[in-house]
C-alpha positions in Angstrom: -95.0 -52.4 -72.7 -95.9 -54.3 -69.6 -93.8 -53.4 -66.5 -93.4 -55.6 -63.4 -95.0 -53.5 -60.6 -92.7 -55.0 -58.0 -89.3 -54.6 -59.6 -90.1 -51.9 -62.2 -88.5 -54.0 -64.9 -89.8 -55.5 -68.1 -90.7 -59.2 -67.4 -88.4 -61.7 -69.2 -90.0 -63.7 -72.0 -90.4 -67.3 -70.9 -87.8 -69.5 -72.5 -88.4 -73.0 -73.8 -87.2 -75.6 -71.2 -84.1 -77.5 -72.3 -80.6 -77.7 -70.9 -77.1 -77.1 -72.1 -76.3 -80.8 -72.4 -79.1 -81.2 -74.9 -77.7 -78.4 -77.0 -74.2 -80.0 -76.9 -75.7 -83.4 -77.8 -77.5 -81.9 -80.8 -74.2 -80.2 -82.0 -72.3 -83.4 -81.4 -74.7 -85.4 -83.6 -74.6 -82.9 -86.4 -70.8 -82.7 -86.4 -70.0 -86.4 -85.9 -72.7 -87.6 -88.3 -74.5 -90.1 -86.0 -75.9 -90.7 -82.6 -73.3 -93.4 -81.9 -70.4 -91.1 -82.8 -71.9 -88.4 -80.6 -72.2 -90.8 -77.7 -68.5 -91.6 -78.0 -67.6 -87.9 -78.0 -69.7 -87.2 -75.0 -69.0 -90.5 -73.2 -72.6 -91.7 -72.9 -74.9 -94.0 -74.7 -76.6 -93.6 -78.1 -80.0 -94.0 -76.4 -79.2 -91.1 -74.1 -78.1 -88.9 -77.0 -81.3 -89.8 -78.9 -83.5 -88.9 -75.9 -81.8 -85.6 -75.4 -82.3 -84.6 -79.1 -85.9 -85.8 -79.1 -86.5 -83.8 -75.9 -85.0 -80.7 -77.5 -87.2 -81.1 -80.5 -90.2 -81.5 -78.2 -89.3 -78.4 -76.2 -88.9 -76.3 -79.3 -91.9 -77.8 -81.1 -89.7 -78.1 -84.2 -88.3 -81.1 -86.1 -84.5 -80.5 -86.3 -83.4 -83.5 -88.3 -84.7 -86.3 -90.5 -83.5 -89.7 -89.3 -83.2 -92.8 -91.5 -81.3 -96.0 -91.0 -78.5 -94.7 -93.2 -78.1 -91.0 -92.5 -79.1 -88.0 -90.6 -80.1 -84.8 -92.5 -80.9 -81.4 -90.9 -84.2 -79.8 -91.7 -84.0 -76.1 -92.7 -85.0 -75.2 -89.2 -82.4 -77.6 -87.8 -79.7 -76.0 -89.9 -80.6 -72.5 -88.7 -80.8 -73.7 -85.1 -77.4 -75.5 -85.4 -75.7 -72.3 -86.6 -77.4 -70.2 -83.8 -76.4 -72.8 -81.2 -72.8 -72.7 -82.4 -72.8 -69.0 -81.6 -74.3 -69.6 -78.1 -71.8 -72.3 -77.3 -69.0 -70.2 -78.7 -70.0 -67.3 -76.4 -70.0 -69.7 -73.4 -66.6 -71.0 -74.4 -65.3 -67.4 -74.5 -66.8 -66.7 -71.1 -65.1 -69.8 -69.7 -61.9 -68.9 -71.5 -61.8 -65.5 -69.8 -61.9 -67.3 -66.5 -59.2 -69.7 -67.7 -57.0 -66.8 -68.6 -56.9 -65.6 -65.1 -56.0 -69.1 -63.9 -53.4 -69.6 -66.7 -55.0 -72.9 -67.9 -55.3 -73.8 -71.6 -58.0 -76.2 -72.7 -60.8 -76.7 -75.1 -61.4 -77.5 -78.8 -59.9 -75.7 -81.8 -61.6 -76.3 -85.1 -58.9 -75.8 -87.8 -59.3 -75.9 -91.5 -56.6 -76.2 -94.3 -56.3 -77.2 -97.9 -55.9 -81.0 -98.4 -52.4 -81.2 -99.9 -50.9 -78.5 -97.7 -52.6 -80.0 -94.6 -51.2 -83.5 -95.2 -47.7 -82.5 -96.3 -46.9 -79.4 -94.2 -49.4 -79.0 -91.4 -49.9 -82.6 -90.1 -46.2 -83.0 -89.0 -46.4 -79.8 -86.9 -49.6 -80.4 -84.9 -48.3 -83.2 -82.6 -45.7 -80.9 -81.1 -48.3 -78.3 -80.3 -50.7 -80.9 -78.8 -47.9 -82.4 -76.6 -47.2 -78.9 -75.3 -50.8 -78.3 -74.5 -52.4 -81.7 -73.7 -55.7 -80.2 -72.6 -56.4 -78.7 -76.0 -58.1 -80.7 -78.8 -57.7 -79.8 -82.5 -60.4 -80.9 -84.9 -58.7 -80.7 -88.3 -60.9 -80.3 -91.5 -59.0 -80.7 -94.7 -60.7 -80.0 -98.0 -60.0 -78.2 -101.3 -62.6 -75.5 -101.1 -63.1 -72.1 -99.4 -65.0 -72.9 -96.3 -67.5 -70.6 -94.6 -65.7 -70.2 -91.2 -68.5 -68.6 -89.3 -71.4 -70.8 -90.4 -69.3 -74.0 -90.2 -67.9 -73.2 -86.7 -64.3 -73.1 -87.8 -62.0 -71.2 -85.5 -59.0 -70.9 -87.7 -58.2 -71.7 -91.3 -55.0 -71.7 -93.4 -55.6 -70.1 -96.8 -53.3 -70.0 -99.8 -53.9 -67.2 -102.2 -55.4 -63.7 -102.0 -58.1 -63.3 -99.4 -61.6 -62.6 -100.8 -63.6 -62.2 -97.6 -62.8 -58.9 -96.0 -64.8 -59.8 -92.9 -62.1 -62.2 -91.8 -59.1 -61.4 -89.7 -56.0 -62.3 -91.7 -52.5 -63.1 -90.4 -49.9 -63.4 -93.2 -47.3 -66.1 -92.7 -45.2 -66.6 -95.8 -45.1 -66.5 -99.6 -45.6 -69.8 -101.4 -43.4 -70.1 -104.6 -44.8 -71.8 -107.7 -43.2 -73.3 -110.8 -43.9 -74.9 -114.1 -42.8 -78.6 -114.3 -43.1 -81.7 -116.4 -41.8 -85.3 -116.5 -38.5 -86.0 -118.4 -40.4 -88.5 -120.5 -43.0 -85.9 -121.6 -40.2 -83.3 -122.4 -38.3 -86.0 -124.4 -41.4 -86.7 -126.5 -42.7 -83.1 -126.9 -39.6 -81.0 -126.4 -38.8 -78.5 -123.6 -40.4 -75.1 -124.0 -37.9 -72.3 -123.9 -40.3 -69.4 -123.9 -43.9 -69.0 -122.8 -45.4 -68.7 -126.2 -44.2 -72.3 -126.9 -46.8 -73.4 -124.4 -49.3 -73.4 -127.3 -47.6 -76.5 -128.5 -48.0 -78.4 -125.2 -50.6 -79.9 -123.0 -51.1 -77.8 -119.8 -52.5 -79.2 -116.6 -54.7 -76.6 -114.8 -54.9 -76.2 -111.0 -58.2 -74.5 -110.7 -58.0 -73.8 -106.9 -54.9 -71.6 -107.0 -54.6 -70.4 -110.6 -56.5 -69.1 -113.6 -55.8 -69.5 -117.2 -54.9 -65.8 -117.3 -51.8 -66.7 -115.3 -50.5 -68.9 -118.2 -51.0 -65.9 -120.4 -49.2 -63.7 -117.8 -46.1 -65.9 -118.3 -46.1 -65.0 -122.0 -46.2 -61.3 -121.3 -50.0 -61.0 -121.6 -50.3 -62.6 -125.0 -53.4 -64.7 -125.4 -52.5 -68.4 -125.5 -54.7 -71.0 -127.1 -53.8 -73.7 -124.6 -54.8 -77.4 -124.8 -55.8 -78.3 -121.2 -56.5 -82.1 -121.0 -57.0 -82.0 -117.2 -58.4 -79.5 -114.7 -58.5 -80.3 -111.0 -58.9 -78.5 -107.7 -56.3 -80.7 -106.0 -52.5 -80.4 -106.7 -51.7 -84.0 -105.9 -53.9 -85.1 -108.8 -52.1 -82.8 -111.2 -48.7 -83.8 -109.9 -49.3 -87.4 -110.5 -50.7 -86.6 -114.0 -47.5 -84.7 -114.8 -45.3 -87.5 -113.5 -47.2 -89.8 -115.9 -46.4 -87.6 -118.8 -49.7 -85.9 -119.4 -48.4 -82.4 -119.7 -46.9 -79.3 -118.0 -48.3 -78.4 -114.6 -48.1 -75.0 -112.8 -48.1 -75.9 -109.1 -46.9 -74.6 -105.7 -43.4 -75.9 -105.0 -44.4 -77.8 -101.8 -46.7 -80.1 -103.8 -43.9 -81.2 -106.2 -40.8 -80.9 -104.0 -40.4 -84.7 -103.6 -40.9 -85.4 -107.3 -38.3 -82.7 -108.2 -35.9 -84.2 -105.7 -36.3 -87.7 -107.2 -36.2 -86.5 -110.8 -39.8 -87.6 -111.5 -40.4 -84.0 -112.5 -38.1 -81.2 -113.7 -38.8 -77.5 -113.8 -39.4 -75.7 -117.1 -39.6 -72.0 -117.9 -37.7 -71.1 -114.8 -37.3 -67.5 -115.9 -41.0 -67.1 -116.2 -42.1 -68.6 -112.9 -45.6 -67.5 -111.8 -45.8 -65.1 -108.9 -45.8 -66.7 -105.4 -49.0 -66.9 -103.4 -49.5 -65.7 -99.8 -50.1 -68.2 -97.1 -52.2 -66.8 -94.3 -54.1 -67.8 -91.1 -57.6 -66.4 -91.1 -60.3 -66.4 -88.4 -63.7 -64.9 -88.0 -63.7 -61.3 -86.7 -64.6 -61.4 -83.0 -64.0 -59.0 -80.2 -62.5 -61.7 -78.0 -60.1 -64.4 -79.1 -59.7 -67.4 -76.7 -56.2 -68.0 -75.4 -56.0 -71.4 -77.0 -56.7 -69.9 -80.4 -54.0 -67.3 -80.0 -51.5 -70.0 -78.9 -52.1 -72.0 -82.0 -52.0 -69.0 -84.3 -48.6 -68.0 -82.8 -47.3 -71.5 -83.1 -48.4 -72.0 -86.7 -47.0 -68.5 -87.7 -43.6 -69.4 -86.4 -43.5 -73.1 -87.6 -44.9 -72.6 -91.1 -42.8 -69.5 -91.9 -39.8 -71.8 -92.0 -41.3 -74.7 -94.0 -44.0 -73.2 -96.2 -41.7 -72.4 -99.1 -39.3 -75.3 -98.8 
């Protein structure tokens, strides 16, 4: 090992020459999907963003993205570099947040994930109040019906419904989400209302793949194997709710998805005595030693706000 004879320290490896704004520009292009969108986010021109990314690629000696007139695609090297840069920028944000803590200022971006139906129906009405209280905080909301990879996708917080599978995440339980079986009056008039779970064999069952398994239909019948006819399987509850309203069959869904349809009479509950067990609603975040104040603020706000509306 070579030692610096003047200082006695190991010499630092020479770094490639690029600046922080180039890294932020690269991340903005990836997350917004275009140079133009990135220029809007960073309040500059598309040409400036393009020059910064090109200079970054030149400094690294690696092509980070393939550019066409219609889309931008990360190269394998670009994908890896993007994930690494998120960690670097996250560490810088944490360092800034520590300073902000001492000054009692709350600012920055929070990347928040949630299931689509729950996000639009329950979460969206709550966020404006939080943002009005903390106007220097920006929430980037990502709604989709899949289990996202928080760490690799740069998500700070995510709302999860169901049992948590990833033990590396920090989990904050909020409430239990009740579920029920329901169908339209027209369907029940035509096919009859089941009085016991084993009668489900005589009905069409609409399956919500995101939050339930076919075993849960069997659970309702005391563990008996049911030969169910399932005409529709979807990972979105809104789709199954509409199918049930139109008389396609019996759906097993979280109450929040069908509450309006139940209130209007478009759907009615069935098998009330055999309701499936409720599912936990939780806030999850990547495990980190330091949690920025803005993240803690939103977690506390959501825990209190959603505890009162989640099961209504």
